[in-house]
C-alpha positions in Angstrom: 24.6 -52.9 23.3 27.7 -54.4 25.0 28.0 -55.0 28.7 30.4 -52.0 29.0 27.9 -49.8 27.2 25.1 -51.0 29.4 27.2 -50.2 32.4 28.0 -46.7 31.2 24.4 -46.0 30.6 23.5 -47.3 34.1 26.2 -45.1 35.6 24.8 -42.0 33.7 21.3 -42.8 34.9 22.5 -43.4 38.5 24.5 -40.1 38.4 21.5 -38.2 37.3 19.3 -39.9 39.9 21.8 -39.1 42.7 22.6 -35.7 41.5 26.3 -36.4 41.2 28.7 -36.4 38.2 29.4 -39.5 36.1 33.1 -38.9 36.8 32.5 -39.1 40.5 30.7 -42.4 40.0 33.4 -43.8 37.7 36.0 -42.8 40.3 34.0 -44.7 43.0 33.7 -47.7 40.7 37.4 -47.7 39.9 38.1 -47.5 43.7 35.8 -50.5 44.3 37.5 -52.4 41.5 40.9 -51.7 42.9 39.8 -52.6 46.4 38.3 -55.9 45.2 41.4 -56.8 43.2 43.6 -56.2 46.3 41.6 -58.8 48.2 42.6 -61.5 45.8 45.3 -63.8 47.1 47.8 -63.2 44.3 47.2 -59.4 44.0 50.2 -57.2 43.3 51.0 -54.7 46.0 51.2 -51.7 43.8 48.1 -51.7 41.6 45.3 -49.4 40.4 42.1 -49.6 38.4 41.0 -47.5 35.4 37.7 -47.1 33.5 37.7 -45.8 30.0 35.0 -43.0 30.1 34.0 -43.7 26.5 33.9 -47.4 26.2 33.5 -48.3 29.9 36.3 -50.8 29.7 37.7 -51.6 33.1 41.3 -52.6 33.7 43.5 -53.2 36.7 47.2 -52.3 36.3 50.2 -53.1 38.4 53.9 -52.3 38.7 56.7 -54.1 40.5 58.3 -52.4 43.5 62.0 -52.2 44.4 63.4 -52.8 47.9 62.5 -49.2 48.8 58.9 -49.7 47.9 59.1 -47.5 44.8 57.5 -48.6 41.5 60.0 -49.8 38.9 59.6 -50.9 35.3 56.6 -50.7 33.0 53.0 -51.0 34.2 51.3 -54.2 33.1 47.7 -55.4 32.9 46.6 -57.7 35.7 42.8 -57.5 35.1 41.2 -60.7 36.4 38.1 -62.1 34.7 34.8 -60.5 35.7 33.6 -63.7 37.3 36.5 -63.5 39.8 36.1 -59.9 40.6 32.6 -58.9 39.8 30.7 -59.8 43.0 33.3 -58.3 45.3 33.6 -55.1 43.2 29.8 -54.8 43.1 29.5 -55.1 46.9 32.3 -52.6 47.5 30.8 -50.2 45.0 27.4 -50.4 46.8 29.1 -49.7 50.1 31.0 -46.7 48.6 27.7 -45.3 47.2 26.0 -45.6 50.5 28.7 -43.4 52.1 28.3 -40.7 49.5 
């Protein structure tokens, strides 16, 4: 089983234990990933995180902003390696889960 598959299985188990939907947990994890990314020194201002509900693949996307602060151009993948982001995202996810 891959790391992403293990993570998805753990999310399903946690969702069942907490009595909440897997989608809610995946949303919280995506929020934590986005928050962790934005703490990095070279983070793009306009960015968001996604998690594939089937594979568990996590990505961080960004888009450039124009002078008015509106997104322009195509979105691009800015996903850092897990070693860079993992610890911060895990701590943020834990804090989010404590609040729910």
